[in-house]
C-alpha positions in Angstrom: 120.2 114.4 -124.6 120.0 114.2 -120.8 116.9 115.5 -119.1 117.5 117.2 -115.7 114.7 117.0 -113.2 114.4 118.7 -109.8 113.2 116.2 -107.2 112.2 117.4 -103.7 111.8 115.2 -100.7 109.4 116.7 -98.1 108.1 115.5 -94.8 108.5 115.8 -91.0 111.8 115.7 -89.1 113.2 112.2 -88.8 111.1 110.4 -91.4 114.3 109.3 -93.3 114.5 111.7 -96.2 118.2 112.1 -96.0 118.7 108.3 -95.5 116.6 107.6 -98.6 118.7 110.0 -100.6 122.0 108.7 -99.3 121.0 105.1 -100.0 120.0 106.1 -103.6 123.0 108.3 -104.4 125.8 106.6 -102.5 124.3 103.2 -101.5 125.1 103.8 -97.8 123.0 103.9 -94.6 124.0 105.1 -91.1 122.1 105.0 -87.8 124.0 108.2 -86.9 121.2 110.6 -87.4 122.0 114.2 -88.2 119.3 116.8 -88.7 119.3 118.5 -92.1 119.4 122.3 -91.7 118.1 124.2 -94.7 118.6 122.3 -97.8 121.2 119.8 -99.1 121.3 119.2 -102.9 122.7 116.0 -104.5 122.7 114.8 -108.1 122.5 111.4 -109.7 122.1 110.3 -113.3 119.9 107.2 -114.0 118.7 105.5 -117.1 115.0 104.7 -117.5 113.7 102.9 -120.6 116.9 103.7 -122.4 116.7 107.4 -121.6 119.1 109.3 -119.3 117.7 111.4 -116.6 119.6 113.6 -114.1 117.9 114.0 -110.8 118.8 117.1 -108.9 117.6 116.0 -105.5 116.7 118.5 -102.8 116.8 117.2 -99.3 114.8 119.8 -97.3 114.9 120.1 -93.5 111.8 118.5 -92.0 108.8 120.6 -91.4 105.6 119.6 -89.6 103.6 121.6 -92.2 104.5 121.6 -95.8 103.2 125.1 -96.2 106.1 126.3 -93.9 108.7 125.1 -96.5 110.3 128.0 -98.2 108.6 128.6 -101.5 111.9 129.4 -103.1 113.0 125.7 -102.4 109.9 124.4 -104.2 110.0 126.6 -107.4 110.7 124.5 -110.5 110.1 121.1 -108.8 109.5 118.4 -111.3 108.7 115.8 -108.7 107.9 115.5 -105.0 108.4 112.6 -102.7 106.3 113.1 -99.6 107.9 110.9 -97.0 106.2 109.6 -93.7 107.4 107.5 -90.9 104.8 104.8 -90.2 106.0 104.4 -86.6 105.0 108.0 -85.8 101.4 108.9 -86.6 102.3 112.6 -86.2 104.2 112.4 -89.5 101.1 111.4 -91.5 98.1 112.7 -89.6 97.7 115.6 -92.0 98.8 113.7 -95.2 95.6 114.5 -97.1 95.8 118.3 -96.6 99.6 118.3 -97.2 99.3 116.4 -100.5 96.3 118.6 -101.5 98.5 121.6 -100.9 101.3 120.3 -103.1 99.0 119.2 -105.9 97.2 122.6 -105.8 100.3 124.7 -105.8 102.5 122.6 -108.0 100.1 120.9 -110.4 102.6 120.0 -113.0 104.9 118.2 -110.6 104.8 114.4 -110.2 104.2 113.2 -106.6 104.8 109.9 -104.8 103.9 109.1 -101.2 106.5 107.1 -99.4 106.3 105.3 -96.1 109.9 104.8 -95.0 111.1 102.5 -92.2 109.0 99.6 -93.4 111.5 97.3 -91.7 110.1 98.5 -88.4 106.4 97.8 -88.9 103.7 95.3 -89.8 102.6 96.7 -93.2 99.2 95.1 -93.0 98.5 96.6 -89.6 99.7 100.0 -90.8 97.5 100.0 -93.8 94.5 99.6 -91.4 95.6 102.8 -89.6 96.0 105.1 -92.5 93.2 106.3 -94.8 95.4 107.5 -97.6 97.0 105.5 -100.4 100.8 105.1 -100.1 102.7 104.6 -103.3 105.7 102.9 -101.9 106.8 101.3 -98.7 110.6 101.7 -98.3 113.4 101.0 -96.0 116.5 103.1 -96.4 118.2 100.8 -93.9 117.7 97.7 -96.0 117.4 99.5 -99.3 114.0 98.0 -99.9 112.3 99.9 -102.8 114.7 102.8 -102.7 115.8 102.4 -106.4 112.2 101.6 -107.3 110.8 104.9 -106.1 113.3 106.9 -108.2 112.8 104.7 -111.2 109.0 105.1 -110.9 109.4 108.9 -110.7 111.6 108.7 -113.8 109.0 106.7 -115.6 106.4 109.2 -114.6 108.5 112.0 -116.0 109.0 110.2 -119.3 105.3 109.3 -119.6 104.3 112.7 -118.2 101.6 111.0 -116.2 
């Protein structure tokens, strides 16, 4: 039996949500940035601990406030990836309230915080700037930790953490 899980990537414009998804689904990266308008849905099947999971991945347009995301896009979400760009503080200045909103309104959904574009920063210096725990530091460009974030989410689904 294959379990299907809706995974939604949320975050500001330009943090790399689409790039993370394209790296995961198609193993490609492009510097040719195109803004996502509305929602783009992709699907990928993975195997975690011998169990097959199908991720139905929702790539939402960037919003500077997660509460402005259409509620209809978030209904039925099994897992969120909240993505920030550590090179732009405006993308994480409200991370605590944004995460609190998601946890409060979607308490059964798994949630990971992702700092993308780690290839452009000094991670130790960045950790000094942010007062919120980041689950993963990724780079869609180099593929660093992209597979790992989806595998971790899959493990969380299976373990129902």
